[in-house]
N, C-alpha and C positions, 0 to 999 in steps of 0.2 A: 328324438335325434336324426341326422343327418338324411335328405334325400337319397334314394339311389341315384346313382350316376359316375360317372368318372370326370375328374379335373382337366380343364385345360392343360395340358402340356406346359412348361415354364418357356419352354424353348420357342414355342408356337404363338404365344401370346401371354408376355407375364401380367399385363393388366390384367386380362380374361381371369388367369390362374389364380390373381389376388382375390378379384370377387368371388371366385368359385369357392375358395378358402372361406371368404367371411361366412358366403350362405350355407355351405355343407358342413361346414363345424361349427355352424351356429354361433358365431361370435358378436355380430352386430346387423343392425338394417338401418336405410335411411329415414332420418326424421320425416316429420311432416315439412317442416321449415329448410327450404334449401340450406345444405352447409353444416345440418346439426345431424347426431347419430342416436340409435337407440342400443344400446349395451345390451347384449342378452346374455344370461346368466354365466355361461361358458365364459364369454368374453369378459366380464365383471369377474369372474373368479379369478382370473390371470392378470387381473390388475391388481384385485385386492391382493393378493400374493408380491407382485411388484411393491404395493404401497407398504407391506409389511414390512419387507425386508431394506425397502429404501428408508422408511421411518427409524426402524430399530438402528440403522447406522448415521443419521442425522442427530439423534436423541445422545448416541458415544459421544459425538464430536460436540456435543453442551448445548445445542441449540434446543429451545422448548416451542413444543406447539401453540399458536394462539388461529384467532379467526377475527376478521376484520370484513365490513360490509360488503356487498356485490356493489352499489350505486356507490360511484364518487362523483361528487360535485366538480363539474367542467372547470370552475376556476382553480381548482388543485392542479389539473392536469397543464394548464395553462402556467403554473409557476417554472416548469422548467421547457426552456424552449426546444432543446434538440428530442426530448424524451417526446412532448406532444408532434411534432413535427414526424418523429418516425413511425408514433401509432396512428396519425391522424385518419388515414387510408382505411386504417381497418376499425374506427369506432363505432360504439353502435351507441347510440344518445335518445336519451327519454324526455321528450318536453312536455308531455302531460301525465296526469295522475291524479284518482278520484274525480275523474271528469272536468281538471281544470289544468289551463297552462300552468306549468310550473315557473315560478320565480326563475328560479337557474335550471336551466339543466343539466342532469345525470347521464354521466357514460356510465356504461355495464361496463364493469369490472375488464381492463385487458391485460393488465398485470397489477401491483398494487404497491409499486414504489410509494406513489405520493401520497394516497391515505396512510400508509403504516408509518411516511416520515413524520405524516403531519401528529401522528402518536408519538411517534419519537423525542418529537421536542419539547413533549410533555413528560415524559418518563427518564430524559438522561438531565440532570442537573449537574453531577459529580463525578469524578475519574471512578468513584466507589460505583455506579451504575454501568460502566463497563468493564468487559465487553459487552453487549444487547444482545443477546441472539434468538431470533425469532423466524418462526418457519409455522408456514399453514399450508392446510392440505383444500384446495377450493375449486371449482369450475371459473374458467375466462372466456372472453366472447371475443375473436377477432375476427371480423367478416371478411368471409374466404370466400374470395372469386372463383377458384379454381378446387373444390372442397374433393376430398378425397377421404374415406372412411379412415382413423386412426391417424393420418398421414396429416391431413391439412383439415380440419373441421371447423365453424364458425363457432362453436361451442365445444371445449374440450376440457381434460380434467388434467388435473397439477397438484405438482407441490411449488411454492415457492419461499425460500429464503433471505431474511435481510438481516443484516447485522449491521453493528455501530461499535468502533474501535477507538483508542487514543491514539493510533499512530499508524500509518500508510503503509508500514511492513508487519504490525499487527495482521493490517486488514487484507494485504496479499497474502500473506501466510494461509489467513484462514479460508480464504476463497481459492487457492491450492488444497488445501487439506480437505475440503469439501469434492473438489477435482477426484481426489486420488482416494482419499479414504472412504467416501459414501459414495461416489457415483463409480468410478473406473472400479472398487473392489465389486461393486454389484453386478453391472454389467459382464464384467468378464467370469467372476466365480457363481453368480448363480443364474443370469441369463445367456451365458457362455457365448456371449459374442465381444473378439477383439476389438478392441477401440483404440484410432487412432487421437493423441492429444495433442494441444497445442494453443497457440495465438489467434485470435479472430485479425484477420488485415482492420485496417481504419474501415475501407469499404463495408467490411461487414460485423465490425463492431455493435453493438446493444446501442441503442439508442439511451444518449446521458452518460455512457460509460468510460472509463478512460482505458480498460484494458477488459477483454473479454476473452477466456477460456473457454474450450468446445472438445467434446468428444465425439468424434465420427466412428460411422462403423459402415461397412461394404455389404449390400445385400444382394442376393445373387443373380442380380441383374448387370451387376457391377457398378452400380450408382452409389451414393453417397447418403446418408440420412444420420444427420445430425443428431444426436441421443441425445443430448444434456449440456449446459452452458452453465460456467462461474463468472460472474462480472465483480472486477472493481469498480466502483462507481465513484472513487475519489471523495473531493467534497460540494459535490454540484448541489446535490438535495440538501445535502447538511445548510449550505448557502443558503438554497431558495426556503428550505424549511426551519432554520434557524435552530438547528441541532448543535448545541454547544454544551462542553461541561467545563468545570471549575478543576481545575489540575491540583496538584500536590503543594505547588509555589502559590498558587493564589490567581493562576492566569486563566482567561476565560480560552478557550480554542474549540474550534468546529472539529465534528468527529471525521473519522474514516470509514465509509462504508463498502458493504457487498451485498450483491442479491444473487440465488443461484437456482436453477430448477429441471426439473425432470417432466415430462409428461405422457398421459396416454398414448401420445406415440410411439413409446416403447413398444406398444401392443403390436404396433405396423411392423417394426424393426424386427421384434420375437418372430413374425410371420414370413418376413422375407430374407432375414440372415440364414431360417435353416430349414422352412417347409421345402417338401418336396412334391414330387407328382404323384404322391397318396396322400398327401394332406400336410398338416402340420406337423412339427418336431418341435416337442417341448422339452427345455433341459429339467430331469429331474428334481434339482433343488428348486424350482419354480413350478412344477406342476401342480395343480390342485389337487389332482388324480395322479398318482405314480403309479398304481397298480390294479388295473381292472379285472375282476376275478369274474369269470365268467362261466358260466353253468351250460356246458356244451348241449345238452338234453335233460329232458324231465324226466330223470329214471330215478328210482327210489335211493335217496340219500345224496343224490349227486347235490341237489341246491342246499340242504343242511352243512356239506363239507365247505361248498364254495364261503357260506356264512362264516363256518366257524374259521377257515382260513382266513376270512375279512378282519374278524375281530383278530386275529392270532399276528397279523401283519398291522392293525391298529396297535397293539400292544407294543409291538418293537418302533412304532414310531413311523411307520410306513404309512400314508394318505391313501387307503382304498376303497374300493367301491366295486359293491358284489353287482351284477348284471342275470337277473334270474327271469329277464322276460321274454317267456317263452313263446309267446306269440307274433315274438319274429324271429326269424331263420338265424341260426349261427353265424352265417357267411355274412350276411347283413350287418349285426350286433359285431362282429370283428372288425369289419369294414368300418363303422361310425368310430371306434374308439381310435383307431388307424387314422383317419380323420383327424380325429382331436387331440391327436400327437402325443397321449399317452404312453407313459415310457415303457411300459411292459405289461403285457397280457399274461395272465395268469387263467390257464384253461383247464377245466376238470370235468371229464365225462364220465359214462359208467365203466368205460375199460380202464380208465386211470383212478376210477376209485376202486375198482377190484384190483388193483396190483399197488394201491396205497401211494399213489403219486401226482403230480399237477404237470401240466407243461407251460414252461415260462418262453414268450414270445416277446423278444427285443423289436421295439419301431423301430429303430434307426438302421438294423442290419438285417431285419426280419428273421433273425436266426431262431431255431428250437432248441429246448433241452427238455427232459424228463427229469424231476427232481422227486424224491422224497415230500409227501406232503409235511411231515414233521420238518424236515430240513429246509422247506420253502421259504419262511421269512429270511433267514440266515443269508440264501441266494440270492431271493431279490433284493436285499442292502446292499449286498457288494455290487451285483448286476447292476443298479440306480447308479453306482458312484463309478463303475466303468464308461455308462452310457453319458454321463454329465462330461467327463473326460474326453470321449472319442467326440462328444458333437462340437467341443471348443476345439480340439486338435482339430478339426475337420473343417471350420468357419475358418481357423488361421490360415490353414494351410489352402483355403481358397483363396483368401484375402491376399495372400502374399504373392499367389500365381499370376495375380492381376495389378502389381503395381509394378511400374516401369520408371526407371530412371531416366529423365530428360535432360534437354541444353537447349532446345528452341521451344517456340511457342507451338510451332508447326508438329514438333513429336508429343506434345500435350495435348493438342486437339486427338493426334491418333490415338494415344492411350486413353484417353477420355471415352473413347466408344465403346470398351470392352471393361473398362475398371479406372484406376487412381496412375496419376504422373506425379511424380517427386523432381521438383527443377529448383535448384538454388536462388532464392529470392531477387539476389540481387542481378540475376538474367531475366525475371520474369517484369517485378517493379509493379506499380500502381497504374502505369500506361498499358504495359501488358497486361495486367490481370483486367481493366477495362474493357481490353478489345476482345478478350474469351468471354467473358459475360455475357456480349453482345451475341455470342452461340451457345449460352446457358451452361457455362463451363466456368465454374468459380472456384476460386482459391478455398477449399475447405479450412486449413488452417498453416500457419507457419510454426515449425518447429525446428528443433536444432537435427545436425545430418543424421546422428546415433537414433531418433526418434523421440527425444527425452523434450518435455518442458523446458521452455526457456524460463530465465527469470525478468524477459522482458521482451515486448512486442520488436524492439530495434535493435536486438543483439545482432553483432556478424554475422557472416556464414549461415543466414536460415534458410531452411528448406520451407517451399511451398508445395502442399498437397492439394495437387487439384481434380476435377471430378465434376461428373454431373450429377446432381441431387434430386432427391424430394423435397 
């Protein structure tokens, strides 16, 4: 479990606080190759829960999981000029294998548009083969010059969806469906992170896409984190890889495509959106352990009572873990679970047992209450729902308090010191965007004045959401 010691306060040094969380909550370590990471069991348990929730939603949207190779022939990437140009600075290329120079260099997967589309061209022949909806869970490699665990690493974990459709409207609708029904629903209802949605500007668009939609979260230091993206790829990859279909009237047409993904960066977002000076704060719907049942002392019957209650919690659908490590002091153990952000601690000591009760402690407020052991499962269940809502409400209040309306670039610069600025895109434009980018302030997304997703990135009256980002 975590080593003894306090965290660096967020207000004093946010990057140091983040590193303290990684270490003391036992989430991850740096790997032996610069930019790589070793994800420890508790950190991976968080990712597994994220993966399960997102995967369930992806399948509900009609996509099937598949797997494609890690190594991609260099010639595949060279077929799509915008794509390869966008990724070329980040590519890892293998030139030797089996002790010999390879006839053709292979790229370690930075993203899979090219290799997946090479197979789409084989699988799509007729309109009956459409839509083709494929997703894969995999690792990717992008050579990162400024690595930071979970946020920017050379190798990271993600899912990437790739689809082919008969019409542009079908592709656009599906990309938007993924944005709303898969990503936004997961991020807000499970991660409890409120996100802003919109289109990326041309300067920020995914290489090879005709439109990129995104979800932006605000972290506790006021910076933005891009939590996920969904792209309309148009017909560029279809043209390069000859992905055509025969329609019902016998005409040959190119498909319209999408791609979309979220990554292990969401673990970093979880840390920075909710964490406090006592450690992680994990929303109950995500938490691998929702309730830690702690035996306060090694007195007769206490450990058995804890194990029995944990079984009852499990039977009620609550993910519970017994802590009966009597070689470690109770205070240290309570601090360990607090650092890991477990939503509820259930404490039972000799006095509690005598009175037939347990003490429940909420992670986010530190509030304590005594309940009868027999009533504990029902009360823990309701407390978890209350904590989930409180975490989300707190995150919305924090974000909204740090969003300013601006009319000039100078006002954007001032607001970006502590949060986001919203400015009419017509007042900023590409030139203003480029000037702000020189100061590491970017347009995170373009959205309608009411915060909703536009139908296209060139709608009139769009608002640019600007801020500093990870």
